[in-house]
C-alpha positions as CSV (number, residue, x, y, z in Angstrom):
1,M,-0.1,0.3,0.0
2,S,1.5,3.3,-1.1
3,L,1.6,5.7,1.6
4,T,3.2,9.4,1.8
5,R,5.6,10.3,4.4
6,S,3.3,12.2,6.3
7,Q,0.5,9.6,6.0
8,Y,3.0,7.3,7.3
9,D,4.4,9.7,10.2
10,E,0.4,9.6,11.1
11,I,0.1,5.8,11.6
12,M,3.5,5.9,13.5
13,R,2.3,8.7,15.7
14,G,-0.7,6.6,16.6
15,Y,1.3,3.9,17.6
16,E,3.5,5.9,19.9
17,E,0.4,7.5,21.5
18,R,-0.9,4.1,22.0
19,H,2.3,3.2,23.8
20,L,2.4,6.3,26.0
21,A,-1.4,5.8,27.3
22,N,-0.3,2.1,27.8
23,A,2.8,3.0,29.7
24,E,0.5,5.2,32.0
25,L,-2.1,2.3,32.6
26,Q,0.8,0.3,33.7
27,R,2.0,2.8,36.1
28,Q,-1.5,3.4,37.3
29,R,-1.9,-0.5,38.0
30,R,1.4,-0.4,39.5
31,R,0.3,2.1,42.2
32,E,-2.8,0.4,42.5
33,I,-0.9,-2.6,43.7
34,E,1.6,-0.8,45.9
35,E,-1.5,0.8,47.9
36,K,-3.3,-2.5,48.0
37,L,-0.8,-5.1,48.0
38,P,2.5,-3.8,49.3
39,E,4.3,-6.9,49.9
40,Y,4.1,-7.9,46.0
41,F,6.9,-5.3,45.4
42,S,8.9,-7.1,48.4
43,Y,9.1,-9.8,46.5
44,E,10.3,-7.8,43.4
45,K,13.1,-6.6,45.5
46,K,14.1,-9.8,46.7
47,I,14.1,-10.9,43.3
48,S,16.7,-8.6,42.4
49,A,18.9,-8.9,45.6
50,A,18.9,-12.7,44.7
51,G,20.3,-12.0,41.1
52,M,22.9,-9.5,42.4
53,E,24.1,-12.0,44.9
54,Y,24.6,-14.6,42.5
55,F,26.2,-12.2,40.4
56,K,28.6,-11.2,43.3
57,S,29.5,-14.7,43.8
58,Q,30.5,-15.6,40.1
59,M,32.6,-12.4,40.0
60,S,34.6,-13.2,43.4
61,G,34.9,-16.8,42.1
62,S,33.4,-18.2,45.1
63,K,30.3,-19.3,43.2
64,K,28.4,-20.2,46.4
65,I,25.0,-19.8,44.7
66,S,24.7,-21.9,41.6
67,R,22.5,-21.0,38.7
68,D,20.0,-23.8,39.7
69,E,19.7,-22.3,43.0
70,L,19.1,-19.1,41.7
71,H,16.4,-20.1,39.5
72,K,14.7,-22.0,42.2
73,T,14.9,-19.0,44.3
74,I,13.3,-16.8,41.7
75,S,10.6,-19.3,40.9
76,S,9.5,-19.5,44.4
77,Y,9.3,-15.6,44.5
78,E,7.7,-15.2,41.1
79,E,4.9,-18.0,42.7
80,K,4.5,-15.6,45.7
81,K,3.5,-12.8,43.8
82,R,1.0,-14.3,41.6
83,E,-0.6,-15.9,44.5
84,L,-1.1,-12.3,45.8
85,L,-2.2,-10.9,42.8
86,T,-4.9,-13.6,42.2
87,G,-5.7,-14.1,45.9
88,A,-7.1,-10.4,45.8
89,G,-8.9,-11.1,42.6
90,Y,-6.4,-9.6,39.8
91,P,-5.3,-11.5,36.7
92,V,-1.7,-12.8,36.8
93,D,-0.8,-10.6,33.9
94,Y,-2.5,-7.2,35.4
95,L,1.2,-5.6,35.9
96,D,2.2,-6.7,32.4
97,F,2.9,-4.2,30.1
98,I,0.0,-3.8,27.8
99,Y,-0.1,-3.8,24.0
100,D,-2.8,-3.3,21.7
101,C,-1.0,-5.7,19.1
102,P,0.9,-8.3,21.3
103,D,2.4,-9.5,17.8
104,C,4.2,-6.5,17.1
105,K,4.1,-5.2,20.6
106,D,3.0,-1.8,18.8
107,T,5.7,-1.0,16.6
108,G,3.9,-1.8,13.2
109,Y,6.3,-4.1,12.3
110,I,7.5,-7.6,12.7
111,D,11.1,-8.8,11.4
112,N,11.2,-5.6,9.5
113,E,7.8,-6.6,7.7
114,P,4.7,-4.5,8.2
115,C,2.2,-6.2,10.7
116,H,-1.1,-6.5,10.1
117,C,-2.4,-4.1,12.5
118,F,-0.1,-1.5,10.4
119,K,-1.8,-2.9,6.9
120,Q,-5.2,-2.4,8.6
121,A,-4.3,1.2,9.7
122,S,-3.3,2.2,6.5
123,V,-6.5,1.0,4.9
124,D,-8.6,3.2,7.8
125,L,-6.4,6.1,6.9
126,L,-6.6,5.9,3.3
127,Y,-10.1,4.4,2.9
128,P,-12.1,5.8,5.8
129,S,-15.1,4.5,4.6
130,T,-14.3,0.7,5.4
131,R,-15.0,1.3,9.0
132,L,-18.2,3.1,8.4
133,A,-19.4,0.6,6.2
134,L,-18.5,-2.4,8.8
135,D,-21.1,-1.8,11.5
136,F,-19.4,-3.0,14.5
137,Q,-22.3,-2.7,16.6
138,N,-24.5,-4.7,14.6
139,A,-22.5,-6.8,11.8
140,S,-22.0,-9.9,13.8
141,F,-22.9,-13.6,13.2
142,E,-24.9,-13.3,16.6
143,N,-27.3,-10.7,15.4
144,F,-28.3,-12.4,12.3
145,S,-31.8,-13.5,12.3
146,F,-33.4,-16.2,10.5
147,D,-36.8,-14.7,11.3
148,Y,-37.0,-13.2,7.8
149,Y,-36.4,-16.3,5.7
150,D,-39.7,-18.1,5.2
151,P,-39.4,-21.8,5.7
152,K,-42.5,-22.2,3.1
153,L,-41.1,-20.2,0.2
154,I,-39.6,-22.7,-2.2
155,D,-37.9,-22.1,-5.1
156,D,-39.3,-23.8,-8.1
157,V,-36.3,-25.3,-9.4
158,S,-33.9,-26.1,-6.4
159,K,-36.9,-26.9,-4.5
160,V,-34.8,-25.4,-1.9
161,S,-36.6,-23.1,0.7
162,S,-35.7,-19.3,1.5
163,L,-34.9,-20.5,5.3
164,E,-32.3,-23.3,3.6
165,Y,-30.4,-21.0,1.6
166,A,-29.9,-18.6,4.3
167,K,-28.8,-21.5,6.8
168,N,-26.6,-22.7,4.3
169,A,-25.0,-19.4,3.5
170,F,-24.8,-18.5,7.1
171,E,-23.0,-21.6,8.0
172,Y,-20.6,-21.1,5.3
173,C,-19.8,-17.9,6.0
174,Q,-19.0,-18.9,9.6
175,S,-16.8,-21.8,8.4
176,F,-15.0,-19.2,6.0
177,V,-14.1,-17.0,8.9
178,K,-13.0,-19.8,11.2
179,N,-10.7,-21.2,8.5
180,F,-9.5,-18.0,6.9
181,S,-6.2,-18.2,8.5
182,S,-5.3,-21.5,7.1
183,T,-7.7,-21.7,3.5
184,G,-8.6,-18.4,3.0
185,G,-11.0,-18.4,-0.1
186,N,-13.7,-16.5,-2.0
187,I,-17.1,-16.3,-1.6
188,L,-20.3,-14.9,-3.9
189,L,-23.4,-14.2,-2.4
190,Y,-26.1,-13.1,-4.8
191,G,-29.9,-13.1,-4.5
192,E,-32.6,-10.3,-5.1
193,T,-32.2,-6.8,-3.4
194,G,-33.0,-6.8,0.7
195,L,-32.1,-10.3,1.6
196,G,-29.2,-9.8,4.0
197,K,-26.5,-10.1,1.4
198,T,-24.5,-6.9,2.9
199,F,-25.2,-7.4,6.1
200,L,-23.5,-11.0,5.8
201,S,-20.6,-9.8,4.1
202,N,-19.9,-7.1,6.8
203,C,-20.4,-10.1,9.2
204,I,-17.4,-11.7,7.6
205,G,-15.3,-8.4,7.2
206,N,-16.0,-7.8,10.9
207,A,-14.8,-11.2,12.1
208,I,-11.9,-11.2,10.0
209,L,-11.0,-7.7,10.9
210,K,-10.7,-9.1,14.7
211,Q,-8.7,-11.8,13.6
212,G,-5.6,-9.3,12.8
213,Y,-6.4,-9.2,9.0
214,S,-6.7,-6.1,6.8
215,V,-10.0,-5.8,5.2
216,L,-11.5,-3.2,2.6
217,Y,-15.1,-2.5,2.0
218,V,-16.2,-0.7,-1.3
219,T,-19.3,-0.4,-3.0
220,A,-20.0,-0.5,-6.5
221,P,-19.8,2.9,-7.3
222,Q,-16.3,3.1,-5.3
223,F,-15.2,-0.1,-7.1
224,I,-15.7,1.1,-10.6
225,D,-14.6,4.8,-10.0
226,I,-11.0,3.5,-9.3
227,F,-11.1,1.8,-12.7
228,E,-12.7,4.9,-14.7
229,R,-9.7,6.9,-13.3
230,K,-7.2,4.2,-14.5
231,M,-6.3,5.8,-17.8
232,K,-6.7,9.4,-17.1
233,D,-5.4,9.5,-13.4
234,R,-1.9,9.0,-12.2
235,S,-2.0,10.5,-9.0
236,E,-0.8,9.2,-5.9
237,E,-4.6,8.5,-4.6
238,Y,-5.3,6.6,-7.5
239,R,-2.2,4.6,-7.1
240,R,-3.0,4.2,-3.4
241,D,-6.6,3.1,-4.1
242,F,-5.4,0.7,-6.9
243,D,-2.8,-0.9,-4.5
244,L,-5.7,-1.6,-2.0
245,L,-7.7,-3.5,-4.1
246,H,-5.1,-5.7,-5.0
247,D,-3.1,-6.0,-1.6
248,V,-5.7,-6.1,1.2
249,D,-6.1,-9.6,2.8
250,L,-9.8,-9.3,2.4
251,L,-11.7,-7.3,-0.5
252,I,-15.5,-6.9,-0.1
253,I,-17.3,-5.5,-3.2
254,D,-20.6,-4.8,-2.2
255,D,-23.6,-4.8,-4.7
256,L,-21.8,-5.7,-8.2
257,G,-24.2,-5.0,-10.6
258,T,-24.8,-4.1,-14.3
259,E,-23.0,-0.8,-13.8
260,F,-19.8,-2.3,-14.3
261,H,-20.1,-3.4,-18.1
262,F,-17.8,-0.2,-18.9
263,S,-15.2,-2.0,-17.0
264,V,-15.1,-5.8,-17.5
265,T,-11.8,-6.1,-18.2
266,N,-10.4,-4.5,-15.4
267,V,-12.9,-6.2,-13.0
268,L,-11.7,-9.4,-14.4
269,E,-7.8,-8.6,-14.1
270,C,-8.6,-7.4,-10.4
271,V,-10.6,-11.0,-9.5
272,N,-7.6,-12.9,-11.4
273,D,-4.8,-10.9,-9.5
274,R,-6.3,-11.4,-6.1
275,I,-6.8,-15.1,-7.1
276,L,-3.3,-15.7,-8.5
277,Y,-1.9,-14.2,-5.1
278,K,-4.2,-15.9,-2.7
279,K,-6.1,-13.1,-1.5
280,S,-9.6,-13.3,-0.7
281,T,-12.5,-11.7,-1.8
282,V,-16.3,-11.5,-1.2
283,I,-18.5,-10.0,-3.5
284,S,-22.3,-9.5,-3.2
285,S,-24.6,-9.0,-6.1
286,N,-28.2,-9.1,-7.1
287,L,-27.2,-10.9,-10.7
288,N,-27.6,-14.5,-10.9
289,L,-24.9,-16.6,-12.6
290,K,-26.5,-16.5,-16.1
291,R,-26.6,-12.6,-15.4
292,L,-23.1,-12.4,-14.4
293,Q,-22.1,-14.2,-17.4
294,E,-24.1,-12.0,-19.9
295,V,-22.4,-8.7,-18.3
296,Y,-18.8,-9.7,-17.4
297,T,-18.4,-12.7,-20.1
298,E,-18.1,-16.1,-19.6
299,R,-14.7,-16.1,-19.0
300,F,-15.2,-14.1,-15.8
301,S,-18.3,-16.2,-14.7
302,S,-16.1,-19.3,-15.4
303,R,-13.5,-17.9,-12.8
304,I,-16.3,-17.2,-10.2
305,V,-17.7,-20.8,-10.7
306,E,-14.0,-22.3,-10.6
307,H,-12.7,-20.4,-7.5
308,Y,-15.4,-18.9,-5.6
309,K,-18.0,-20.6,-3.0
310,I,-21.4,-19.7,-4.8
311,L,-24.0,-18.9,-1.9
312,R,-27.8,-17.8,-2.8
313,L,-30.6,-16.1,-0.7
314,T,-34.1,-15.8,-1.5
315,G,-37.1,-14.5,0.0
316,K,-38.5,-11.4,0.5
317,D,-37.2,-7.9,1.2
318,I,-36.2,-7.9,4.8
319,R,-36.6,-4.3,5.1
320,A,-40.4,-4.2,3.9
321,Q,-40.8,-6.9,6.6
322,K,-39.6,-4.6,9.6
């Protein structure tokens, strides 16, 4: 993802601010324990003294204290500290330093490579609409309701009910999230307007984001706008958006419809690149497979059939039922 220097600095300042805030929280907790459990810190002093005695014995050559004895003494004091904390109702790690991202310890990097939290910070900075689209309060599998899918509404061809389609889609999406780190994959959710495709897509995005992966949500107009600017816009903003479409761990394209017939080649290119580099994509559309083939060519639809799990939703508009 292409960042300007000022954007990079803004993200790094965020890490520094979190580090300072967490350091202050740790100091507050230590003061709290000093007041409530003063004996806790006496064991810290004993551990320090034991280490110094061992060091002196090694330097003098007397070696009165063995390494095993030192480890045994320290382990005993550490156990006393744990017993004091848990006995007072505190978790064992209450005084440990706090990190928003334990993986990179709020540095943004792991072995000189950008951490997943840095990637998502870049997405949030460059494309702030992502967080607005992913409704963190409501877009969760726990809030998905089957009440709007009629078990008596049976498809004439498949003989599958609206409720069965919804349950099948729901269960697969949960499995997709559960196995994302090991298998990744792609999903096409299709059906008429107002059947919960966007909500289910956002449930996936929300859950994947919480696993520490970068997620980008784009609506149909946002997606097509990037490609319409391809030939005439070589700005930093354009390159940034185009890179995001190809690099983000999970791309959600919401409501893929007939408005994309002007950019069929570009859409196919994006889909192919993400398949090639094993980057996951979730597409929602009100077009069935036949219409997708008509609008985006057989080549596009064949890639979807080959590499995507196709999930259908049927029924009556949920918004009309509320």
